Kinemage of the C-alpha trace (Angstrom):
@kinemage 1
@onewidth
@group {chain A} dominant
@subgroup {mainchain}
@vectorlist {calphas} color= white
{ca met a 1} P 10.430 5.925 5.633
{ca gln a 2} L 10.396 9.572 6.569
{ca lys a 3} L 10.330 12.054 3.766
{ca trp a 4} L 11.504 15.467 4.845
{ca lys a 5} L 11.425 17.202 1.484
{ca lys a 6} L 8.264 18.500 -0.066
{ca leu a 7} L 6.191 15.521 -1.040
{ca ser a 8} L 4.104 14.456 -3.909
{ca phe a 9} L 1.999 11.325 -4.438
{ca cys a 10} L -1.382 9.489 -4.826
{ca ala a 11} L -3.848 10.409 -7.660
{ca val a 12} L -3.645 7.305 -9.779
{ca leu a 13} L -4.789 4.863 -7.098
{ca leu a 14} L -2.834 1.661 -6.780
{ca thr a 15} L -4.732 -1.592 -6.817
{ca ser a 16} L -6.273 -1.884 -3.383
{ca leu a 17} L -5.229 -4.972 -1.482
{ca ala a 18} L -7.626 -6.856 0.749
{ca phe a 19} L -4.655 -7.171 3.038
{ca ala a 20} L -1.221 -5.856 2.238
{ca gly a 21} L 2.052 -7.662 2.670
{ca cys a 22} L 1.275 -10.557 0.346
{ca gly a 23} L 3.259 -9.582 -2.714
{ca thr a 24} L 5.954 -7.475 -4.248
{ca pro a 25} L 5.145 -3.797 -4.816
{ca gln a 26} L 5.056 -3.138 -8.526
{ca ala a 27} L 6.972 -0.312 -10.071
{ca ser a 28} L 6.580 1.889 -13.077
{ca thr a 29} L 9.370 2.435 -15.546
{ca thr a 30} L 9.692 5.524 -17.665
{ca gly a 31} L 9.570 4.222 -21.187
{ca glu a 32} L 9.478 0.752 -22.682
{ca thr a 33} L 11.518 -1.686 -20.635
{ca thr a 34} L 14.124 -3.660 -22.496
{ca gly a 35} L 16.752 -4.105 -19.771
{ca ala a 36} L 20.341 -4.964 -20.520
{ca lys a 37} L 19.470 -6.380 -23.937
{ca gln a 38} L 18.523 -2.966 -25.274
{ca glu a 39} L 20.844 -1.852 -28.057
{ca gln a 40} L 22.945 1.055 -26.950
{ca ser a 41} L 24.953 3.600 -28.838
{ca ser a 42} L 28.625 3.859 -27.943
{ca ala a 43} L 28.234 7.467 -26.784
{ca pro a 44} L 28.459 7.940 -22.991
{ca gln a 45} L 25.056 8.386 -21.395
{ca thr a 46} L 24.580 10.925 -18.634
{ca met a 47} L 21.639 11.950 -16.484
{ca gln a 48} L 20.984 15.141 -14.555
{ca val a 49} L 18.298 15.106 -11.861
{ca asn a 50} L 17.533 17.350 -8.914
{ca leu a 51} L 17.642 16.796 -5.167
{ca asn a 52} L 15.228 19.507 -4.089
{ca ser a 53} L 15.733 18.929 -0.355
{ca gly a 54} L 19.379 19.940 -0.484
{ca glu a 55} L 22.051 17.999 1.395
{ca pro a 56} L 21.220 14.394 2.280
{ca ser a 57} L 21.284 13.927 6.038
{ca thr a 58} L 23.591 10.920 5.519
{ca ile a 59} L 24.677 8.554 2.752
{ca asp a 60} L 25.420 5.709 5.168
{ca pro a 61} L 22.818 3.018 4.342
{ca gly a 62} L 22.666 1.889 7.962
{ca leu a 63} L 21.685 5.383 9.107
{ca ala a 64} L 19.552 6.560 6.161
{ca glu a 65} L 15.964 7.443 7.099
{ca asp a 66} L 14.677 9.623 4.249
{ca ile a 67} L 14.272 9.479 0.476
{ca pro a 68} L 17.286 11.698 -0.406
{ca ser a 69} L 19.647 9.662 1.793
{ca met a 70} L 18.212 6.342 0.684
{ca ser a 71} L 18.332 7.304 -2.992
{ca val a 72} L 22.058 8.012 -2.786
{ca ala a 73} L 22.637 4.716 -0.975
{ca arg a 74} L 20.492 2.838 -3.511
{ca ala a 75} L 22.633 4.152 -6.354
{ca ala a 76} L 25.864 3.202 -4.601
{ca phe a 77} L 25.007 -0.127 -2.937
{ca asp a 78} L 23.362 -3.427 -3.775
{ca gly a 79} L 21.501 -5.743 -1.430
{ca leu a 80} L 20.705 -9.431 -1.467
{ca leu a 81} L 17.552 -8.676 -3.478
{ca arg a 82} L 16.529 -5.745 -5.686
{ca leu a 83} L 13.683 -4.701 -7.965
{ca asn a 84} L 14.550 -5.371 -11.608
{ca glu a 85} L 13.745 -3.128 -14.564
{ca lys a 86} L 10.167 -4.452 -14.621
{ca gly a 87} L 9.620 -3.697 -10.965
{ca glu a 88} L 9.852 -7.348 -9.914
{ca leu a 89} L 11.706 -8.460 -6.804
{ca lys a 90} L 14.712 -10.503 -7.946
{ca glu a 91} L 18.001 -11.861 -6.665
{ca ala a 92} L 20.896 -9.387 -6.648
{ca val a 93} L 24.000 -10.100 -4.542
{ca ala a 94} L 22.154 -13.254 -3.540
{ca glu a 95} L 22.236 -15.700 -6.455
{ca lys a 96} L 19.438 -17.750 -4.887
{ca tyr a 97} L 17.713 -18.310 -1.551
{ca glu a 98} L 15.469 -20.793 0.220
{ca val a 99} L 12.779 -20.352 2.874
{ca ser a 100} L 11.982 -23.034 5.436
{ca ala a 101} L 8.500 -24.535 5.547
{ca asp a 102} L 7.673 -22.675 8.777
{ca gly a 103} L 8.744 -19.332 7.258
{ca leu a 104} L 11.296 -18.694 9.993
{ca thr a 105} L 14.599 -19.437 8.237
{ca tyr a 106} L 15.965 -17.838 5.069
{ca thr a 107} L 19.195 -19.127 3.555
{ca phe a 108} L 20.853 -16.798 1.044
{ca his a 109} L 23.593 -18.000 -1.311
{ca leu a 110} L 25.794 -15.171 -2.575
{ca arg a 111} L 27.191 -14.769 -6.057
{ca asp a 112} L 30.683 -13.445 -6.798
{ca ser a 113} L 30.653 -9.666 -6.340
{ca lys a 114} L 33.129 -7.016 -5.245
{ca trp a 115} L 33.580 -3.850 -3.255
{ca thr a 116} L 35.017 -0.855 -5.073
{ca asn a 117} L 38.448 -1.620 -3.606
{ca gly a 118} L 38.376 -5.080 -5.194
{ca asp a 119} L 37.637 -7.078 -2.034
{ca pro a 120} L 34.939 -9.739 -2.376
{ca val a 121} L 31.502 -9.009 -0.894
{ca thr a 122} L 30.854 -11.802 1.596
{ca ala a 123} L 28.061 -13.052 3.818
{ca his a 124} L 30.130 -11.709 6.719
{ca asp a 125} L 29.629 -8.175 5.339
{ca phe a 126} L 25.866 -8.602 5.562
{ca glu a 127} L 26.042 -10.067 9.054
{ca tyr a 128} L 28.251 -7.194 10.193
{ca ala a 129} L 26.017 -4.554 8.562
{ca trp a 130} L 22.775 -5.872 10.030
{ca lys a 131} L 24.179 -6.221 13.534
{ca arg a 132} L 25.696 -2.741 13.209
{ca val a 133} L 22.226 -1.296 12.552
{ca leu a 134} L 20.865 -3.116 15.609
{ca asp a 135} L 23.770 -2.192 17.862
{ca pro a 136} L 22.421 0.443 20.306
{ca lys a 137} L 25.756 2.270 20.014
{ca thr a 138} L 25.015 2.954 16.329
{ca ala a 139} L 21.735 4.707 17.243
{ca ser a 140} L 20.161 3.902 13.892
{ca gly a 141} L 16.632 5.260 13.594
{ca tyr a 142} L 15.798 2.308 11.384
{ca ala a 143} L 16.984 -0.359 13.831
{ca tyr a 144} L 13.365 -1.386 14.297
{ca gln a 145} L 13.383 -2.683 10.707
{ca met a 146} L 15.694 -5.417 11.978
{ca tyr a 147} L 13.410 -6.442 14.830
{ca tyr a 148} L 12.052 -9.200 12.595
{ca leu a 149} L 15.359 -10.987 13.141
{ca lys a 150} L 15.430 -13.340 16.113
{ca asn a 151} L 16.646 -11.397 19.165
{ca gly a 152} L 16.998 -8.275 17.033
{ca gln a 153} L 14.919 -6.097 19.328
{ca ala a 154} L 16.481 -7.644 22.429
{ca phe a 155} L 19.991 -6.808 21.184
{ca asn a 156} L 18.946 -3.266 20.330
{ca ala a 157} L 17.602 -2.917 23.878
{ca asn a 158} L 20.800 -4.311 25.473
{ca lys a 159} L 18.923 -7.452 26.536
{ca ala a 160} L 20.809 -9.862 24.259
{ca lys a 161} L 24.254 -10.171 22.727
{ca ala a 162} L 25.224 -9.653 19.099
{ca glu a 163} L 25.864 -13.364 18.674
{ca asp a 164} L 22.247 -14.067 19.698
{ca val a 165} L 20.842 -12.170 16.701
{ca gly a 166} L 19.328 -14.361 13.982
{ca val a 167} L 21.793 -13.622 11.197
{ca lys a 168} L 24.879 -15.760 10.671
{ca ala a 169} L 27.430 -16.114 7.885
{ca thr a 170} L 28.150 -19.825 7.886
{ca asp a 171} L 30.823 -19.242 5.239
{ca asp a 172} L 31.776 -16.490 2.780
{ca lys a 173} L 28.901 -17.297 0.440
{ca thr a 174} L 26.103 -18.403 2.790
{ca leu a 175} L 23.963 -16.210 5.039
{ca val a 176} L 21.427 -17.911 7.318
{ca val a 177} L 18.692 -15.681 8.724
{ca thr a 178} L 16.310 -16.703 11.511
{ca leu a 179} L 13.200 -14.624 12.222
{ca glu a 180} L 11.324 -14.107 15.475
{ca asn a 181} L 8.038 -14.815 13.701
{ca pro a 182} L 7.040 -15.554 10.099
{ca ala a 183} L 6.999 -12.326 8.055
{ca pro a 184} L 5.739 -12.772 4.481
{ca phe a 185} L 7.034 -9.312 3.578
{ca phe a 186} L 10.610 -10.097 4.677
{ca pro a 187} L 11.999 -10.371 1.092
{ca glu a 188} L 10.802 -6.798 0.476
{ca leu a 189} L 12.660 -5.686 3.593
{ca val a 190} L 15.817 -7.470 2.458
{ca ala a 191} L 15.724 -5.324 -0.694
{ca ser a 192} L 15.551 -2.110 1.359
{ca val a 193} L 18.485 0.210 2.012
{ca thr a 194} L 18.704 -0.645 5.721
{ca tyr a 195} L 19.583 -4.245 4.807
{ca phe a 196} L 22.434 -3.265 2.457
{ca pro a 197} L 25.932 -4.502 3.358
{ca val a 198} L 28.766 -2.260 4.450
{ca asn a 199} L 32.475 -2.988 4.455
{ca lys a 200} L 33.717 -3.450 8.032
{ca lys a 201} L 37.241 -2.343 7.171
{ca ala a 202} L 35.968 0.902 5.655
{ca val a 203} L 33.467 1.658 8.428
{ca glu a 204} L 35.769 0.973 11.350
{ca gly a 205} L 38.807 2.469 9.677
{ca asn a 206} L 37.315 5.952 9.393
{ca lys a 207} L 34.328 7.399 11.268
{ca glu a 208} L 33.772 9.773 8.345
{ca trp a 209} L 33.862 6.985 5.741
{ca ala a 210} L 30.489 7.992 4.276
{ca ser a 211} L 31.413 11.602 3.618
{ca lys a 212} L 34.141 11.492 0.959
{ca pro a 213} L 34.459 9.693 -2.387
{ca glu a 214} L 37.860 8.259 -1.514
{ca thr a 215} L 36.537 6.486 1.618
{ca tyr a 216} L 32.984 5.675 0.481
{ca met a 217} L 33.449 1.970 -0.251
{ca thr a 218} L 30.408 0.581 -2.048
{ca asn a 219} L 29.238 -2.462 -4.025
{ca gly a 220} L 26.465 -1.051 -6.223
{ca pro a 221} L 25.808 0.191 -9.771
{ca phe a 222} L 27.539 3.558 -9.254
{ca thr a 223} L 30.515 4.916 -7.345
{ca leu a 224} L 30.685 8.326 -5.700
{ca lys a 225} L 32.858 10.543 -7.874
{ca asn a 226} L 32.381 14.010 -6.396
{ca trp a 227} L 30.356 15.687 -3.628
{ca glu a 228} L 30.186 19.460 -3.749
{ca his a 229} L 28.220 20.151 -0.600
{ca lys a 230} L 25.012 22.137 -1.112
{ca ser a 231} L 25.654 21.991 -4.855
{ca lys a 232} L 25.725 18.496 -6.367
{ca ile a 233} L 26.582 14.818 -5.941
{ca glu a 234} L 28.181 13.084 -8.916
{ca phe a 235} L 28.252 9.343 -9.559
{ca glu a 236} L 29.978 7.320 -12.252
{ca lys a 237} L 29.317 3.793 -13.398
{ca ser a 238} L 31.129 1.193 -11.320
{ca asp a 239} L 33.497 -1.069 -13.222
{ca ser a 240} L 33.572 -3.520 -10.323
{ca tyr a 241} L 29.794 -4.017 -10.073
{ca trp a 242} L 28.721 -7.640 -10.648
{ca asp a 243} L 25.877 -6.570 -12.992
{ca lys a 244} L 27.649 -3.694 -14.715
{ca asp a 245} L 26.393 -4.755 -18.168
{ca ala a 246} L 22.872 -3.786 -17.069
{ca val a 247} L 24.007 -0.258 -16.123
{ca lys a 248} L 23.754 2.083 -19.094
{ca leu a 249} L 24.485 5.483 -17.554
{ca ser a 250} L 28.111 6.584 -17.501
{ca thr a 251} L 27.394 9.321 -14.973
{ca leu a 252} L 24.508 10.339 -12.733
{ca thr a 253} L 24.397 13.812 -11.182
{ca leu a 254} L 22.117 14.876 -8.340
{ca asn a 255} L 21.897 18.659 -8.285
{ca met a 256} L 20.746 20.518 -5.162
{ca ile a 257} L 18.309 23.200 -6.309
{ca glu a 258} L 15.707 23.996 -3.680
{ca asp a 259} L 13.495 26.279 -5.794
{ca ala a 260} L 10.856 24.398 -7.830
{ca asn a 261} L 10.556 27.152 -10.449
{ca thr a 262} L 14.299 27.050 -11.095
{ca glu a 263} L 14.138 23.253 -11.323
{ca leu a 264} L 11.406 23.350 -13.983
{ca ser a 265} L 13.164 26.142 -15.877
{ca met a 266} L 16.375 24.083 -16.005
{ca phe a 267} L 14.396 21.095 -17.248
{ca glu a 268} L 12.789 23.147 -20.017
{ca lys a 269} L 16.236 24.394 -21.079
{ca gly a 270} L 17.530 20.818 -21.193
{ca asp a 271} L 19.843 21.238 -18.190
{ca leu a 272} L 17.899 18.600 -16.245
{ca asp a 273} L 16.690 15.281 -17.616
{ca trp a 274} L 14.109 14.740 -14.889
{ca ala a 275} L 12.165 17.231 -12.761
{ca gly a 276} L 9.718 16.579 -9.963
{ca ser a 277} L 9.133 13.559 -7.756
{ca pro a 278} L 10.490 11.674 -6.031
{ca leu a 279} L 13.696 13.675 -5.529
{ca gly a 280} L 12.668 17.070 -6.848
{ca asp a 281} L 9.538 19.192 -7.090
{ca leu a 282} L 7.355 20.908 -9.659
{ca pro a 283} L 5.984 24.415 -9.003
{ca leu a 284} L 2.353 24.218 -7.967
{ca asp a 285} L 1.292 26.972 -10.358
{ca ala a 286} L 2.640 24.997 -13.324
{ca leu a 287} L 0.809 21.736 -12.623
{ca asp a 288} L -2.354 22.507 -14.602
{ca ala a 289} L -0.404 23.446 -17.731
{ca leu a 290} L 1.916 20.448 -17.406
{ca lys a 291} L -1.074 18.145 -16.978
{ca glu a 292} L -2.880 19.576 -20.002
{ca ser a 293} L 0.260 19.336 -22.130
{ca gly a 294} L 0.523 15.621 -21.423
{ca lys a 295} L 4.107 16.014 -20.203
{ca met a 296} L 3.412 15.318 -16.545
{ca gln a 297} L 3.364 11.748 -15.294
{ca ala a 298} L 1.742 10.781 -11.998
{ca gln a 299} L 1.834 7.688 -9.838
{ca ala a 300} L 0.157 6.900 -6.540
{ca thr a 301} L 2.535 6.110 -3.700
{ca ala a 302} L 1.989 4.459 -0.342
{ca gly a 303} L 2.608 7.560 1.732
{ca thr a 304} L 0.826 9.940 4.094
{ca tyr a 305} L 1.614 13.618 4.701
{ca trp a 306} L 0.857 14.576 8.291
{ca tyr a 307} L 1.525 16.921 11.153
{ca ile a 308} L 2.994 15.484 14.349
{ca phe a 309} L 1.801 16.756 17.743
{ca asn a 310} L 4.368 16.995 20.526
{ca thr a 311} L 2.337 15.123 23.120
{ca thr a 312} L 4.765 16.053 25.906
{ca gln a 313} L 3.965 19.770 25.576
{ca lys a 314} L 0.812 21.670 26.462
{ca pro a 315} L -1.785 21.877 25.067
{ca phe a 316} L -1.211 18.750 22.968
{ca asp a 317} L -0.677 16.495 25.937
{ca asn a 318} L -4.498 16.433 25.927
{ca lys a 319} L -6.160 13.963 23.538
{ca lys a 320} L -9.304 16.002 22.906
{ca ile a 321} L -7.322 19.102 22.004
{ca arg a 322} L -5.350 17.029 19.466
{ca gln a 323} L -8.640 15.685 18.119
{ca ala a 324} L -10.048 19.198 17.873
{ca phe a 325} L -7.153 20.534 15.799
{ca ala a 326} L -7.280 17.482 13.516
{ca thr a 327} L -11.042 17.684 13.031
{ca ala a 328} L -10.959 21.383 12.093
{ca val a 329} L -8.661 20.823 9.104
{ca asn a 330} L -10.363 20.926 5.686
{ca arg a 331} L -8.284 18.394 3.770
{ca gln a 332} L -10.359 18.588 0.599
{ca glu a 333} L -9.531 22.286 0.283
{ca ile a 334} L -5.827 21.486 0.552
{ca ser a 335} L -6.039 18.630 -1.947
{ca asp a 336} L -8.050 20.649 -4.473
{ca asn a 337} L -6.321 24.009 -4.206
{ca val a 338} L -2.812 23.497 -2.829
{ca val a 339} L -1.592 20.150 -4.135
{ca pro a 340} L -3.829 19.157 -7.077
{ca tyr a 341} L -2.675 16.025 -8.924
{ca lys a 342} L -0.407 15.272 -5.978
{ca ser a 343} L -2.844 14.212 -3.306
{ca thr a 344} L -6.100 12.796 -2.017
{ca pro a 345} L -7.486 13.810 1.403
{ca ala a 346} L -6.257 11.593 4.235
{ca thr a 347} L -8.820 10.711 6.885
{ca gly a 348} L -6.644 7.978 8.364
{ca ile a 349} L -2.986 7.120 8.928
{ca leu a 350} L -2.752 4.216 6.472
{ca pro a 351} L -2.607 4.949 2.719
{ca pro a 352} L -5.166 3.341 0.375
{ca thr a 353} L -2.829 0.487 -0.625
{ca met a 354} L -2.925 -0.933 2.880
{ca ala a 355} L -6.094 0.590 4.347
{ca leu a 356} L -7.806 -1.445 7.061
{ca thr a 357} L -10.720 1.000 7.314
{ca pro a 358} L -11.137 2.431 3.774
{ca glu a 359} L -13.848 4.877 4.853
{ca gly a 360} L -11.385 6.597 7.193
{ca tyr a 361} L -11.845 8.003 10.679
{ca ile a 362} L -12.100 11.786 10.444
{ca lys a 363} L -15.013 13.813 9.113
{ca asp a 364} L -13.194 16.430 7.082
{ca gly a 365} L -13.392 20.065 8.189
{ca asn a 366} L -16.015 19.537 10.899
{ca val a 367} L -15.643 22.873 12.683
{ca glu a 368} L -18.587 22.525 15.082
{ca thr a 369} L -17.327 19.199 16.391
{ca ala a 370} L -13.809 20.647 16.590
{ca lys a 371} L -15.003 23.561 18.748
{ca lys a 372} L -16.818 21.181 21.099
{ca leu a 373} L -13.745 18.959 21.438
{ca leu a 374} L -11.512 21.961 22.093
{ca ala a 375} L -13.775 23.268 24.861
{ca glu a 376} L -13.914 19.832 26.507
{ca gly a 377} L -10.158 19.382 26.195
{ca met a 378} L -9.368 22.777 27.699
{ca gln a 379} L -11.683 22.055 30.610
{ca glu a 380} L -9.985 18.690 31.180
{ca ala a 381} L -6.563 20.334 31.012
{ca gly a 382} L -7.631 23.125 33.374
{ca ile a 383} L -6.664 25.915 30.984
{ca lys a 384} L -8.697 28.941 29.983
{ca glu a 385} L -6.441 30.090 27.165
{ca leu a 386} L -4.314 28.180 24.691
{ca pro a 387} L -0.550 28.731 24.940
{ca pro a 388} L 1.345 29.923 21.835
{ca ile a 389} L 1.169 27.331 19.053
{ca thr a 390} L 3.737 26.942 16.282
{ca ile a 391} L 3.776 24.883 13.090
{ca ala a 392} L 7.349 23.987 12.149
{ca tyr a 393} L 8.126 22.735 8.647
{ca asn a 394} L 11.115 22.185 6.404
{ca thr a 395} L 11.709 24.403 3.401
{ca ser a 396} L 9.469 23.892 0.377
{ca glu a 397} L 6.698 25.650 -1.492
{ca val a 398} L 4.219 22.879 -0.705
{ca asn a 399} L 4.985 22.851 3.016
{ca ser a 400} L 4.712 26.629 3.213
{ca arg a 401} L 1.385 26.793 1.399
{ca ile a 402} L -0.162 23.967 3.416
{ca ala a 403} L 0.937 25.554 6.691
{ca thr a 404} L -0.541 28.894 5.612
{ca val a 405} L -3.887 27.302 4.707
{ca ile a 406} L -4.103 25.344 7.971
{ca gln a 407} L -3.085 28.448 9.917
{ca asp a 408} L -6.057 30.233 8.343
{ca gln a 409} L -8.421 27.299 8.960
{ca trp a 410} L -7.532 27.209 12.660
{ca arg a 411} L -7.841 31.001 12.893
{ca lys a 412} L -11.390 30.809 11.541
{ca ala a 413} L -12.353 27.742 13.590
{ca phe a 414} L -10.865 28.711 16.960
{ca gly a 415} L -10.072 32.413 16.715
{ca ile a 416} L -6.379 31.804 17.429
{ca glu a 417} L -3.149 32.912 15.805
{ca val a 418} L -0.664 30.172 14.933
{ca lys a 419} L 2.975 31.013 14.234
{ca leu a 420} L 4.719 29.419 11.238
{ca val a 421} L 8.417 28.546 11.390
{ca asn a 422} L 10.334 27.481 8.292
{ca lys a 423} L 13.551 25.524 8.885
{ca glu a 424} L 16.287 24.047 6.758
{ca asn a 425} L 15.710 20.323 6.218
{ca lys a 426} L 18.490 19.036 8.462
{ca val a 427} L 17.626 21.444 11.299
{ca his a 428} L 13.949 20.504 11.145
{ca arg a 429} L 14.766 16.802 11.330
{ca glu a 430} L 16.992 17.251 14.368
{ca asp a 431} L 14.514 19.530 16.161
{ca met a 432} L 11.771 16.943 15.648
{ca lys a 433} L 13.986 14.213 17.088
{ca gln a 434} L 14.869 16.370 20.094
{ca gly a 435} L 11.258 17.399 20.737
{ca asn a 436} L 11.897 21.069 19.930
{ca phe a 437} L 8.491 21.702 18.349
{ca thr a 438} L 4.806 22.074 19.129
{ca ile a 439} L 3.396 20.865 15.817
{ca gly a 440} L 5.862 19.596 13.216
{ca arg a 441} L 5.485 18.640 9.570
{ca gly a 442} L 6.290 15.052 8.822
{ca ser a 443} L 5.244 12.162 6.648
{ca trp a 444} L 5.764 8.494 6.107
{ca ile a 445} L 6.242 6.447 2.969
{ca gly a 446} L 6.028 2.694 3.233
{ca asp a 447} L 9.230 0.680 3.347
{ca phe a 448} L 7.144 -2.389 2.574
{ca asn a 449} L 3.488 -2.774 1.754
{ca asp a 450} L 2.041 -3.778 5.110
{ca pro a 451} L 0.122 -1.734 7.740
{ca ile a 452} L 2.627 -2.631 10.443
{ca asn a 453} L 5.190 -0.403 8.729
{ca phe a 454} L 3.041 2.683 9.357
{ca leu a 455} L 1.799 1.706 12.800
{ca glu a 456} L 5.321 1.072 14.083
{ca val a 457} L 6.159 4.719 13.435
{ca phe a 458} L 4.363 5.416 16.704
{ca lys a 459} L 6.723 3.359 18.834
{ca gly a 460} L 10.452 3.517 19.438
{ca gly a 461} L 12.997 5.975 18.102
{ca leu a 462} L 10.965 7.236 15.139
{ca asn a 463} L 8.052 8.269 17.368
{ca thr a 464} L 8.755 12.012 17.501
{ca ser a 465} L 5.309 12.631 19.035
{ca lys a 466} L 6.527 10.772 22.169
{ca trp a 467} L 2.990 9.377 22.509
{ca glu a 468} L 2.764 6.080 24.398
{ca asn a 469} L -0.068 3.571 24.786
{ca lys a 470} L 0.395 0.119 26.307
{ca glu a 471} L -2.659 -1.440 24.646
{ca phe a 472} L -1.389 -0.256 21.256
{ca leu a 473} L 2.061 -1.756 21.851
{ca asp a 474} L 0.543 -5.019 23.060
{ca leu a 475} L -1.547 -5.258 19.873
{ca leu a 476} L 1.526 -4.737 17.681
{ca ala a 477} L 3.362 -7.471 19.579
{ca gln a 478} L 0.318 -9.745 19.264
{ca ser a 479} L 0.095 -9.146 15.493
{ca ala a 480} L 3.705 -10.287 15.046
{ca lys a 481} L 2.851 -13.708 16.460
{ca glu a 482} L -0.471 -14.183 14.646
{ca gly a 483} L -0.097 -16.437 11.619
{ca asp a 484} L -3.726 -16.233 10.488
{ca val a 485} L -4.018 -13.392 7.946
{ca ala a 486} L -7.614 -12.457 8.779
{ca lys a 487} L -6.995 -12.447 12.544
{ca arg a 488} L -3.819 -10.404 12.127
{ca lys a 489} L -5.766 -7.875 10.083
{ca glu a 490} L -8.297 -7.440 12.882
{ca ile a 491} L -5.522 -6.968 15.450
{ca leu a 492} L -3.876 -4.263 13.347
{ca lys a 493} L -7.252 -2.639 12.755
{ca lys a 494} L -7.694 -2.287 16.521
{ca ala a 495} L -4.208 -0.794 16.773
{ca glu a 496} L -4.974 1.746 14.052
{ca gln a 497} L -8.217 2.674 15.817
{ca ile a 498} L -6.234 3.512 18.945
{ca val a 499} L -3.826 5.722 16.967
{ca met a 500} L -6.683 7.568 15.311
{ca asp a 501} L -8.510 8.013 18.606
{ca glu a 502} L -5.409 9.234 20.433
{ca met a 503} L -4.301 11.324 17.404
{ca pro a 504} L -0.520 11.718 17.928
{ca ala a 505} L -0.417 12.636 14.232
{ca leu a 506} L -2.828 14.669 12.127
{ca pro a 507} L -3.142 13.067 8.655
{ca ile a 508} L -3.582 15.582 5.837
{ca tyr a 509} L -3.234 13.836 2.464
{ca tyr a 510} L -2.063 10.710 0.688
{ca phe a 511} L 0.713 11.219 -1.817
{ca thr a 512} L 0.912 11.068 -5.567
{ca tyr a 513} L 4.233 11.472 -7.345
{ca ala a 514} L 4.295 13.905 -10.245
{ca trp a 515} L 7.230 14.415 -12.606
{ca val a 516} L 8.346 15.337 -16.116
{ca lys a 517} L 11.210 13.756 -18.013
{ca gln a 518} L 13.008 14.238 -21.283
{ca asp a 519} L 11.794 11.896 -24.050
{ca ser a 520} L 15.251 10.324 -24.193
{ca val a 521} L 15.004 9.013 -20.624
{ca lys a 522} L 14.017 5.342 -20.349
{ca asp a 523} L 13.801 2.662 -17.642
{ca val a 524} L 13.985 4.707 -14.477
{ca val a 525} L 12.226 2.520 -11.905
{ca val a 526} L 9.826 4.298 -9.545
{ca asp a 527} L 8.253 1.741 -7.256
{ca ala a 528} L 4.913 1.791 -5.478
{ca leu a 529} L 6.568 2.757 -2.208
{ca gly a 530} L 8.221 5.885 -3.541
{ca phe a 531} L 11.766 4.702 -4.192
{ca ile a 532} L 13.610 5.611 -7.370
{ca asp a 533} L 16.321 3.444 -8.930
{ca phe a 534} L 18.632 4.511 -11.759
{ca lys a 535} L 20.391 1.168 -12.184
{ca tyr a 536} L 18.608 0.366 -15.458
{ca ala a 537} L 18.118 3.948 -16.662
{ca ser a 538} L 19.222 5.054 -20.107
{ca asn a 539} L 19.382 8.486 -21.691
{ca gln a 540} L 20.297 8.378 -25.382
{ca lys a 541} L 20.047 12.011 -26.422
């Protein structure tokens, strides 16, 4: 999952897995978990949080690609499965499900649940939603998440028909899913936003259905009450939600304050109930004091902050020049002085929770090697002088400070001047997609805890670097068919080695979330992959 806001993650290391993808990511909850059985006062409970990135790029679950967009969709929709208040993967709209012995067929049996207009949520809604994501006409950036379905990739590439895709509603309450290959992490995917249902009548009845409260038909814990663009998004508890007794908040408000100092000031005045990750940010200069006071909470997250090279533009169409710029970066300096408590230096693409080579690939801040690589790369490229180089990033204090530090590091290492360009979040996202950048800030947070989720960023529609390598793609395809865990790990390790050798992305640090909350806030679920869920939250002031 792309995270286009300023990011924060990874100081309290998660339990390292010998090989990821073999279990449910655990979540932390803010306060003692008691779930729906907790005694509640009759007073309405409200919660005010901040969306530091500003406007979500979309609130359509089939199109959502970033944490702000997915967080809105997670509040408004419910999938077949969902993490419960203890961070365990449990049935949601699906009352139960079975998996065939060969791991290829999942049969989901739906419980009684409703859309906000009173219509029943059916297996047909899920079939429609999943095929809509895969439909090339939809142009969903997350279509690749459905490639695990039989013929999913073929349909997305116009090489198969919709009816060939391995998802079928055999009746209103039964959804049968057939996979291309066994995928032990598939239940985690089913709980993700991309696999949420949408109402066909709502979607096809109005192209702008996901932009106004009156047309935003949902089936989740909260309904969209009000959207004041560039100001706030307001939710209220849904009376039609199947599990409404577990929802304690009467209203949930996402404010859009882009300044971290203002966010913390509002929190200290009691105007916000939660400040910081994963939706907001804390000012860097306040982190030491917040840490010493004991107010700040931190949690490692499976995410990597990186810069993307545009490999179609000079000079970064040359591998050695990309390697040179990556090798010259002093990540420890950034982790210690720019984002303390929020990071650990990243010397590889994969975060620690799913690392295949824990020792990493890059020797941090190796200027001599970087100079040698640059000279060799320029000779290969036939250039005597580097063209103008620009770092583009979306608005945030963290992004600005990191860009300034790296600008200085490259100035000292190579004697060059690098221009910095700050863009509004939505503009930056679009420019990256269109290739309108030289070096662009990006990041990835796992959608499920398996290395394939990070490696697949460098293929298909999400590959903003436009880097291509046939051997790499062949290894990814081979890994999908390999049922032996140890052999699959070795295949993916080879694929990661190619990425790190070719360097389409420059890893900088692994994330740690950092936040503060009011003492009255309980049971907000923040999972190991960086998602936040307010379904079980309470706030008895």
